[in-house]
C-alpha positions as CSV (number, residue, x, y, z in Angstrom):
1,M,-60.6,78.0,-22.6
2,N,-58.9,81.3,-23.6
3,R,-57.4,82.3,-26.9
4,K,-53.8,81.7,-25.9
5,T,-54.6,78.1,-24.8
6,V,-56.3,77.4,-28.2
7,F,-53.3,78.7,-30.1
8,L,-50.9,76.7,-28.0
9,I,-52.9,73.4,-28.7
10,L,-53.0,74.2,-32.4
11,F,-49.3,74.9,-32.4
12,L,-48.4,71.7,-30.6
13,S,-50.7,69.5,-32.8
14,V,-48.5,70.4,-35.9
15,A,-45.9,68.3,-34.5
16,F,-48.1,65.2,-34.9
17,L,-49.1,65.9,-38.6
18,S,-47.6,63.6,-41.1
19,G,-45.5,65.0,-43.9
20,C,-45.1,64.0,-47.5
21,Y,-42.1,61.7,-46.9
22,S,-43.4,59.3,-49.6
23,Q,-44.3,61.8,-52.3
24,K,-43.6,60.7,-55.9
25,E,-43.2,63.3,-58.6
26,L,-44.7,62.3,-62.0
27,T,-41.6,63.3,-63.9
28,D,-39.6,60.8,-61.7
29,L,-41.9,57.8,-62.5
30,A,-41.9,55.3,-65.3
31,I,-45.6,54.2,-65.3
32,I,-45.9,50.5,-66.2
33,S,-49.2,49.6,-67.8
34,A,-48.6,46.0,-68.7
35,L,-46.1,43.1,-68.3
36,G,-45.4,40.3,-70.7
37,I,-43.6,37.2,-69.5
38,D,-41.8,34.6,-71.7
39,K,-39.0,32.1,-71.2
40,N,-36.1,31.8,-73.6
41,E,-34.3,28.8,-74.9
42,N,-31.8,29.0,-72.0
43,G,-34.6,28.6,-69.5
44,R,-34.5,32.2,-68.2
45,Y,-37.4,34.6,-67.9
46,V,-37.9,37.4,-70.3
47,V,-40.1,40.1,-69.0
48,T,-41.3,42.9,-71.4
49,F,-42.4,46.2,-69.8
50,Q,-45.0,48.4,-71.4
51,I,-44.4,51.9,-70.2
52,V,-46.7,54.9,-70.8
53,N,-45.3,57.9,-72.5
54,P,-47.7,60.5,-70.9
55,G,-46.9,63.3,-73.3
56,N,-47.7,61.3,-76.3
57,V,-50.9,59.9,-74.8
58,A,-52.1,63.4,-74.1
59,G,-51.2,64.5,-77.7
60,G,-48.8,67.2,-76.3
61,Q,-45.5,66.0,-77.8
62,Q,-44.4,65.9,-81.4
63,V,-41.4,64.1,-82.7
64,S,-39.3,65.6,-85.6
65,G,-41.2,66.1,-88.8
66,G,-44.5,66.9,-87.0
67,A,-45.6,63.2,-86.3
68,Q,-46.6,62.2,-82.9
69,G,-44.5,59.7,-81.1
70,P,-45.7,56.3,-79.9
71,P,-47.9,56.3,-76.7
72,I,-45.8,53.6,-75.1
73,T,-42.3,52.5,-74.8
74,A,-41.5,48.7,-74.5
75,F,-38.4,46.9,-73.7
76,S,-37.4,43.4,-72.5
77,V,-35.1,42.3,-69.7
78,T,-33.9,38.7,-69.1
79,G,-33.2,37.1,-65.6
80,D,-33.5,34.1,-63.4
81,N,-36.4,35.5,-61.4
82,L,-38.9,38.4,-61.5
83,V,-37.3,40.3,-58.6
84,E,-33.9,40.2,-60.3
85,I,-35.5,41.4,-63.5
86,S,-37.3,44.3,-61.8
87,R,-34.0,45.5,-60.3
88,K,-32.1,44.9,-63.5
89,A,-34.6,46.9,-65.5
90,T,-33.6,50.2,-63.7
91,T,-30.4,50.2,-65.7
92,R,-32.5,50.9,-68.8
93,L,-34.5,53.8,-67.4
94,S,-34.0,57.2,-66.0
95,R,-37.1,57.0,-63.8
96,K,-38.4,54.8,-61.0
97,M,-40.5,51.9,-62.1
98,Y,-44.0,52.4,-60.9
99,Y,-46.3,49.3,-60.8
100,A,-49.4,50.7,-59.2
101,H,-51.0,51.3,-62.7
102,A,-50.0,47.9,-64.2
103,N,-53.4,46.5,-65.0
104,L,-52.5,43.7,-67.3
105,L,-50.3,40.6,-67.1
106,V,-49.7,38.7,-70.3
107,I,-48.2,35.1,-70.1
108,S,-47.0,33.3,-73.2
109,E,-48.8,30.1,-74.2
110,K,-45.5,28.3,-74.3
111,L,-44.5,29.2,-70.7
112,A,-48.0,28.4,-69.5
113,K,-47.8,25.0,-71.0
114,T,-44.3,24.0,-70.1
115,E,-43.7,25.5,-66.6
116,G,-47.1,26.8,-65.6
117,I,-47.9,30.0,-63.7
118,L,-47.5,28.8,-60.1
119,K,-43.9,30.2,-59.7
120,L,-45.0,33.6,-61.2
121,I,-47.8,34.4,-58.9
122,D,-45.8,34.6,-55.7
123,A,-43.7,37.5,-56.8
124,F,-46.8,39.6,-57.8
125,D,-48.8,38.7,-54.7
126,R,-45.8,39.6,-52.5
127,D,-45.1,43.0,-54.0
128,P,-47.4,45.6,-52.2
129,E,-47.2,48.0,-55.1
130,F,-48.5,45.6,-57.7
131,R,-52.3,45.5,-57.8
132,N,-54.0,42.2,-57.3
133,T,-56.8,43.4,-59.6
134,A,-54.7,43.3,-62.6
135,S,-56.2,41.0,-65.4
136,I,-54.3,38.0,-66.6
137,V,-54.4,36.7,-70.2
138,I,-52.6,34.1,-72.3
139,S,-50.9,35.1,-75.6
140,R,-51.8,32.4,-78.2
141,D,-49.2,31.4,-80.7
142,V,-47.1,34.4,-80.1
143,K,-44.5,35.6,-77.6
144,A,-45.9,37.8,-74.8
145,A,-43.2,40.3,-75.8
146,D,-44.6,40.7,-79.3
147,F,-48.1,41.1,-77.8
148,V,-47.1,43.8,-75.3
149,K,-45.2,45.8,-77.9
150,T,-48.0,46.0,-80.4
151,L,-49.6,49.4,-80.8
152,T,-53.4,49.7,-81.0
153,P,-55.7,52.4,-82.4
154,I,-58.6,54.0,-80.6
155,D,-57.2,53.1,-77.2
156,K,-53.8,54.6,-77.3
157,I,-52.5,52.5,-74.4
158,P,-52.5,48.8,-75.5
159,S,-53.2,47.5,-72.1
160,N,-56.4,49.5,-71.9
161,K,-57.6,48.0,-75.2
162,V,-57.1,44.5,-73.8
163,I,-58.8,45.3,-70.5
164,K,-61.8,46.9,-72.2
165,T,-62.0,44.0,-74.7
166,L,-62.2,41.6,-71.8
167,K,-64.8,43.6,-70.0
168,F,-67.2,44.2,-72.9
169,S,-66.7,40.8,-74.5
170,E,-67.7,39.1,-71.3
171,Q,-70.7,41.3,-71.0
172,R,-71.9,41.3,-74.5
173,W,-70.5,38.1,-76.2
174,G,-70.5,35.6,-73.2
175,R,-67.5,33.5,-74.4
176,I,-64.7,35.5,-72.7
177,L,-63.7,35.6,-69.1
178,D,-62.1,38.6,-67.2
179,V,-60.0,37.1,-64.6
180,N,-57.7,39.1,-62.3
181,L,-54.7,38.1,-60.1
182,Q,-56.8,37.6,-57.0
183,D,-59.1,35.2,-58.8
184,V,-56.3,33.2,-60.1
185,M,-54.8,32.7,-56.7
186,K,-58.1,31.6,-55.2
187,S,-58.5,29.0,-58.1
188,L,-55.0,27.7,-57.8
189,I,-55.2,27.0,-54.0
190,S,-58.7,25.5,-54.3
191,P,-58.9,21.7,-54.9
192,G,-62.5,22.1,-56.0
193,K,-62.1,24.6,-58.7
194,G,-59.8,24.8,-61.7
195,L,-58.6,27.8,-63.6
196,A,-59.6,29.2,-66.9
197,L,-58.1,32.3,-68.5
198,S,-58.9,34.2,-71.7
199,G,-56.6,33.9,-74.7
200,F,-55.6,36.6,-77.2
201,R,-54.2,36.4,-80.7
202,L,-52.4,38.8,-82.9
203,F,-53.7,39.0,-86.4
204,G,-51.7,40.6,-89.3
205,D,-48.1,41.4,-90.0
206,R,-46.8,41.2,-86.4
207,P,-43.5,43.3,-86.9
208,L,-45.5,46.1,-88.3
209,G,-47.8,46.1,-85.2
210,K,-44.8,47.5,-83.3
211,T,-44.4,50.6,-85.5
212,I,-46.3,53.9,-85.5
213,Q,-47.7,53.1,-88.9
214,N,-50.1,50.7,-87.3
215,L,-51.9,53.7,-85.8
216,Q,-52.1,55.6,-89.0
217,Q,-54.2,53.2,-91.0
218,T,-58.0,53.2,-91.2
219,N,-57.5,49.3,-91.3
220,P,-54.7,48.5,-88.9
221,M,-52.1,46.1,-90.2
222,V,-52.1,44.2,-86.9
223,T,-55.0,43.8,-84.5
224,I,-55.4,42.1,-81.1
225,R,-58.4,39.9,-80.6
226,A,-59.8,37.8,-77.8
227,D,-59.9,34.1,-78.8
228,G,-60.8,31.2,-76.5
229,L,-60.5,30.1,-73.0
230,A,-57.3,28.5,-71.6
231,V,-57.9,25.5,-69.4
232,F,-55.4,24.9,-66.6
233,K,-54.7,21.9,-64.5
234,D,-52.3,22.0,-61.6
235,G,-51.2,25.5,-62.7
236,K,-50.4,24.4,-66.3
237,L,-52.2,25.0,-69.5
238,V,-53.6,21.8,-70.8
239,D,-56.2,22.8,-73.4
240,W,-58.3,25.5,-75.1
241,I,-62.1,25.8,-75.0
242,E,-63.6,27.7,-78.0
243,G,-66.9,28.5,-79.6
244,K,-70.2,27.3,-78.0
245,N,-68.2,25.2,-75.5
246,A,-66.7,28.6,-74.1
247,G,-70.3,29.9,-74.0
248,G,-71.4,26.8,-72.1
249,T,-68.6,27.4,-69.6
250,L,-69.9,30.9,-68.8
251,W,-73.4,29.7,-68.5
252,I,-72.4,27.4,-65.8
253,L,-70.2,30.0,-64.0
254,N,-73.1,32.4,-64.0
255,K,-71.1,35.0,-66.0
256,I,-73.6,35.5,-68.9
257,K,-74.7,39.1,-68.8
258,A,-75.8,39.2,-72.5
259,T,-75.2,36.9,-75.4
260,D,-76.8,35.5,-78.6
261,V,-78.4,32.1,-79.0
262,D,-79.4,31.0,-82.6
263,I,-81.9,28.1,-83.1
264,L,-83.0,26.0,-86.0
265,W,-86.5,26.7,-87.3
266,K,-88.3,25.0,-90.2
267,K,-85.1,23.3,-91.2
268,E,-83.4,26.7,-91.5
269,K,-80.0,26.8,-89.5
270,D,-79.7,29.8,-87.2
271,A,-83.1,31.0,-88.3
272,I,-84.1,32.8,-85.1
273,S,-81.6,34.9,-83.0
274,Y,-82.3,35.2,-79.3
275,Q,-80.7,38.0,-77.3
276,V,-80.2,37.1,-73.7
277,T,-80.7,40.2,-71.4
278,R,-80.9,38.5,-68.0
279,Q,-79.6,35.1,-66.7
280,Q,-79.2,33.3,-63.5
281,T,-77.5,29.9,-62.9
282,K,-77.6,27.9,-59.7
283,V,-75.4,24.8,-59.2
284,S,-76.3,22.2,-56.6
285,A,-75.0,18.7,-55.7
286,S,-76.3,15.5,-54.3
287,M,-74.6,12.2,-53.5
288,K,-75.7,8.9,-55.0
289,K,-73.7,5.8,-54.2
290,G,-70.7,7.9,-53.3
291,V,-70.7,9.7,-56.6
292,P,-71.7,13.4,-56.9
293,V,-74.6,14.3,-59.1
294,M,-74.6,18.0,-60.2
295,L,-77.7,20.0,-61.2
296,V,-77.1,23.1,-63.3
297,D,-80.4,25.2,-63.1
298,V,-80.5,28.0,-65.7
299,R,-83.0,30.7,-66.1
300,A,-82.7,32.9,-69.1
301,E,-84.7,35.9,-70.2
302,G,-84.4,37.9,-73.4
303,G,-86.0,39.0,-76.8
304,I,-86.0,38.1,-80.4
305,G,-83.1,39.9,-82.1
306,A,-83.6,38.7,-85.8
307,V,-85.4,36.1,-87.8
308,K,-84.5,34.6,-91.2
309,V,-87.8,32.9,-91.9
310,P,-91.4,33.9,-91.7
311,V,-92.7,33.1,-88.2
312,N,-95.9,34.4,-86.4
313,L,-94.6,35.8,-83.1
314,N,-98.2,36.8,-82.1
315,S,-99.0,33.2,-81.5
316,P,-98.5,31.9,-78.0
317,N,-97.8,28.4,-79.4
318,V,-95.0,29.7,-81.6
319,I,-93.4,31.6,-78.7
320,L,-93.6,28.4,-76.6
321,A,-92.0,26.4,-79.4
322,V,-89.3,29.0,-79.7
323,E,-88.6,28.8,-75.9
324,R,-88.4,25.0,-76.0
325,A,-85.9,25.2,-78.8
326,L,-83.9,27.8,-77.0
327,E,-83.7,25.6,-73.9
328,K,-82.4,22.7,-75.9
329,E,-79.7,24.8,-77.5
330,I,-78.6,26.2,-74.2
331,Q,-78.5,22.7,-72.7
332,K,-76.4,21.5,-75.7
333,E,-73.8,24.4,-75.0
334,I,-73.6,23.5,-71.3
335,Q,-73.3,19.8,-71.8
336,G,-70.6,20.4,-74.5
337,A,-68.6,22.4,-72.1
338,V,-68.9,19.8,-69.3
339,Q,-67.7,17.0,-71.6
340,H,-64.8,19.1,-72.7
341,A,-63.7,19.9,-69.2
342,Q,-64.2,16.3,-68.1
343,K,-61.9,15.2,-71.0
344,D,-59.3,17.7,-69.8
345,K,-59.8,16.4,-66.1
346,S,-60.0,20.0,-64.9
347,D,-63.0,21.2,-62.9
348,I,-63.1,24.8,-64.1
349,F,-66.7,25.1,-63.1
350,G,-66.1,24.8,-59.3
351,F,-68.3,21.6,-59.0
352,G,-65.9,20.4,-56.2
353,E,-66.6,23.7,-54.1
354,V,-70.4,22.9,-54.5
355,V,-69.8,19.3,-53.3
356,H,-67.7,20.6,-50.3
357,R,-70.5,23.0,-49.2
358,T,-73.1,20.4,-49.7
359,D,-71.4,17.4,-48.0
360,P,-68.1,18.2,-46.2
361,A,-67.6,14.6,-45.0
362,A,-67.9,13.2,-48.5
363,W,-65.6,16.0,-49.9
364,K,-62.9,14.9,-47.6
365,K,-62.8,11.5,-49.2
366,L,-63.0,12.9,-52.8
367,K,-60.8,16.0,-52.7
368,H,-57.4,14.3,-53.0
369,D,-58.0,13.0,-56.5
370,W,-61.1,15.0,-57.5
371,N,-59.9,16.2,-60.9
372,D,-58.3,12.9,-62.0
373,A,-60.7,10.3,-60.7
374,T,-64.1,11.8,-59.6
375,F,-64.8,14.9,-61.7
376,P,-64.6,13.0,-65.1
377,K,-67.3,10.6,-63.8
378,V,-69.5,13.2,-62.3
379,K,-73.0,13.1,-63.8
380,V,-74.3,16.5,-64.7
381,K,-78.1,17.3,-65.1
382,V,-79.0,20.5,-66.9
383,K,-82.3,22.2,-66.5
384,V,-83.0,25.3,-68.6
385,D,-86.0,27.7,-68.5
386,A,-85.8,30.2,-71.3
387,F,-88.4,33.0,-71.8
388,V,-89.1,35.3,-74.7
389,R,-90.0,38.6,-73.1
390,R,-90.2,40.8,-76.2
391,S,-89.9,40.5,-79.9
392,G,-88.6,43.9,-80.8
393,L,-90.5,46.5,-82.8
394,R,-92.6,44.1,-84.8
395,N,-94.3,40.7,-84.1
396,K,-94.8,39.9,-87.8
397,P,-91.4,39.6,-89.5
398,F,-90.7,41.6,-92.5
399,L,-90.1,38.4,-94.4
400,S,-93.7,37.4,-94.0
401,N,-94.7,39.9,-96.7
402,F,-92.9,37.7,-99.2
403,E,-94.3,34.4,-97.9
404,K,-96.0,32.5,-100.7
């Protein structure tokens, strides 16, 4: 092949190269980081948009007087459906609304209770620009609009603060769930698994949280905190799970990456703190007289985090006794979570899916009224194996020096 032929091929191939027909200039985009959804007294949706101010986030822009402006802009639009609201919102902006970076969806507790979230999910699932990995949370005792408009220190973009709180609380605390849009859709269409979402509250003087002064205090006037798990049934919020019951829920869901378990020792409450570093939960099912029996098998490993009483951790018998006490405490958390969910008649653990995999024929008979009739009567057996792998830097507690 001579040189002229090569040049001719290269020249003709240019015609088949794609251009930048869909390019988007940053200066033409309004980058949406979060959405808050409420419903007003007239039954219309109110969507609050949290939009990033790129210059202020980078620290490059200053407003008059030398003070930096807020990192976000937030405004609310009212309409009969989410598509109408999205179009209507363009009258408020000089830029094209860009949803590809929207990583948080906030739904008000009132809306989740009265109408539910089924009607909301379709619009987000249908839009190719909206990411299905966006996390969904419930705003407790406050409008989603107030939640989305609140400024947060450290993480300048409030949606990032919530996302990180979800992530690290699930990893380190073990009582919060990070659930995204894809997970929600799977739970809603499955008759064998209910839905649980994390709740968040605003603490402090709520109106001040929307002002720049909230970022200029060493102790912010308003803070956003994760608080409890919202239990859904048929797409509507029916109850909240909190405290150890929330922890028991994550034990069953095999979501515990790290957490603390405190046990009673020598009549001293919370005398020994056990730090879980590794956990595995397996859920299986068997049928007895037409009723499923679930087995929750938990294996936990960790170390001693702190002690409040003298205890000889060099003794194998003492370690064994600690492990047995830990097993009872974890069992108690799991059983408390099961009882709570059965009272709500919402299988947030996915027991129905396990029954389906174990005995498809039996599931065909049970699935139609699983949550209302069968799940509340399901017997759940809990088996826990807890192991103390390490005791920190000392086996003999410092308190032993003061033991009489």
